[in-house]
N, C-alpha and C positions, 0 to 999 in steps of 0.2 A: 252502877255496880253496887250491889248490896255489901254490907259489912261482912256477912258470912262469906261471900264470894271473894272479897278482898283478903280476908283471913286465909282462905283456902289457897289463893294465889301466892301470898307471902309464905305460907307453910310449904308449898311446893318448891318455891325458890330456895328456901332454907335447906330443904332436903337435897336439892341439886348442888348446893354449895358446901354441904357438910364435908365433902371429900376434897375441899380446897387445899388442905394441908398435904394431901397425897400428891397434888399437882405442883405445889410450890417447890418441892425438892428438885424435881427434874427441871423446872423453870429456872431456879437459882443456879443449878449446875450448868445448864445451857448458857446462861448469861456469863457465868464465871469462866466457862471454857472459851467463849468467844472473846472476852475482853482480857483474859489472863490475869484477873485480879482476884483478891481474896474477898471474904464476906464484907458487906458494907458496914462501916463503923461510924460514918458521919451522917448527920441529919439530912442534909440536902441530897446526898447520894442515895439513901434509902427512899426518900420521897420521889426522886427522879426515877428510880427503879419501879416504884409503885405506879406512878403516873404514866409510865411508858410500857415497860414489859408486862407487868401484872395486868394493867388496864387492857392492853392489846390482847393478852391471853384470854381474859374474861369477856371483853366486849367487842373485840375485833378492830379496835382503833385506840390510839393513845388518848389520854384525857386532854381537854382543850387547853388547860393552862395550870401552872403551879406558881404560887406567889408566896412571898414571906410578908407577914403583917408588918406594917410600918409602926404601929402603936405598941405592939407587944412582941418581945423577942422570942417568946415561946410558942407563938402561933404561926401556922402555915395554912394555906388554902389550896385545895385542888378544885378546879372548876370543870364542870361538864355541862355543855349546853343542852344536850339531849341524852340523859342517862336512860339506857335501854330498859332498865327495870321499871321505870315509871312512865314510859311513853304511852302506854295503852291503859293506864289507870285513870279513871275519870274523877275519882275523889281521893283526897289524902295522898297526893303525890309524895309528900314529905315522908310518909310511912315507908314507901318503897325506896326512897333515897336514903332513909335511915338504915336500911338493910345494907346498902353499899358501905356506909360508914362503919358498920360492924365488920365487914370484910377488911377494910383498911386497918382498923384497930387490931384485928387478928394477925394480919401480916406484920404490922409493926411490933406487936408483942412477941410474935414468933422470932423476930430478928433481934430482940433485946432492946427495943425502944418503947418504954412505957409512955402511953399517951391516951388522952381522951379525944375521941373523934365524934363530931356531931354534924348532922346534915341540915342545911338551910337552903332557902330559895331566895334569889334576888331577881329583880326585873332585868330583862335584857335591855341594855342601853341603846338609844337610837344610833343607828349607823353601825352597830356591832354585827359582824359577819356571822351568818348561819350557813355558810357553804358546806356542802358535803352531807346534808341531811335531807336529800330529796326522797320523797315517798313516805317520810315519817310525819306524824302529826306535829304541827308547829306548836311550840310552847312560847308563852309570853315571859317565862322566867327560866333561869338556869339553876342548876344545883351547885351548891358550894359545900365542900366537905372541909370543915374547920378542924385542924389537927393541933391540939394543945399538948405539948410535951411536958413530962414530969421534970422537976428541977434537977434530979440526978442525971437525966439524959443531957440536959443543957450543960451541966458541969463537965460531964465526960467529953462532950463535943468541944467545949472551950479548952480542955486539957489537951485534946488531940491537935488543936490548932497550933499549939506552941511547938 
């Protein structure tokens, strides 16, 4: 795939997701209505919302995993073994994955959680399950979306813990 074609594909995806804000309000209200809770105010709660409800709304399935970093208290990771935006891109898969990180950052910012989000790829470990991806091209790596929260968000979360 040429760079021009890749740029065109990414531009098309951007245009399709520009209206994401319009879809988040109904998505949030549906989730709130079902669980009878208020707006998410905790870090893990908003990340679980993103990796399940938002992911399912955008990609038809939840993210593969959500983990907190052991080394850094302000970092969390969302794993996706087969991100649909980069399945059929032959070069620079990380560029398409970076687009998803922008969506995550936008949802977090809209919910009042300032964070930097970056996309990375890591090798799939031996024995790691890839069930549920029949018919899609196989990848030797998986996408990791690293979410690094601002200090003020961490302080707010700590204050809510008390």
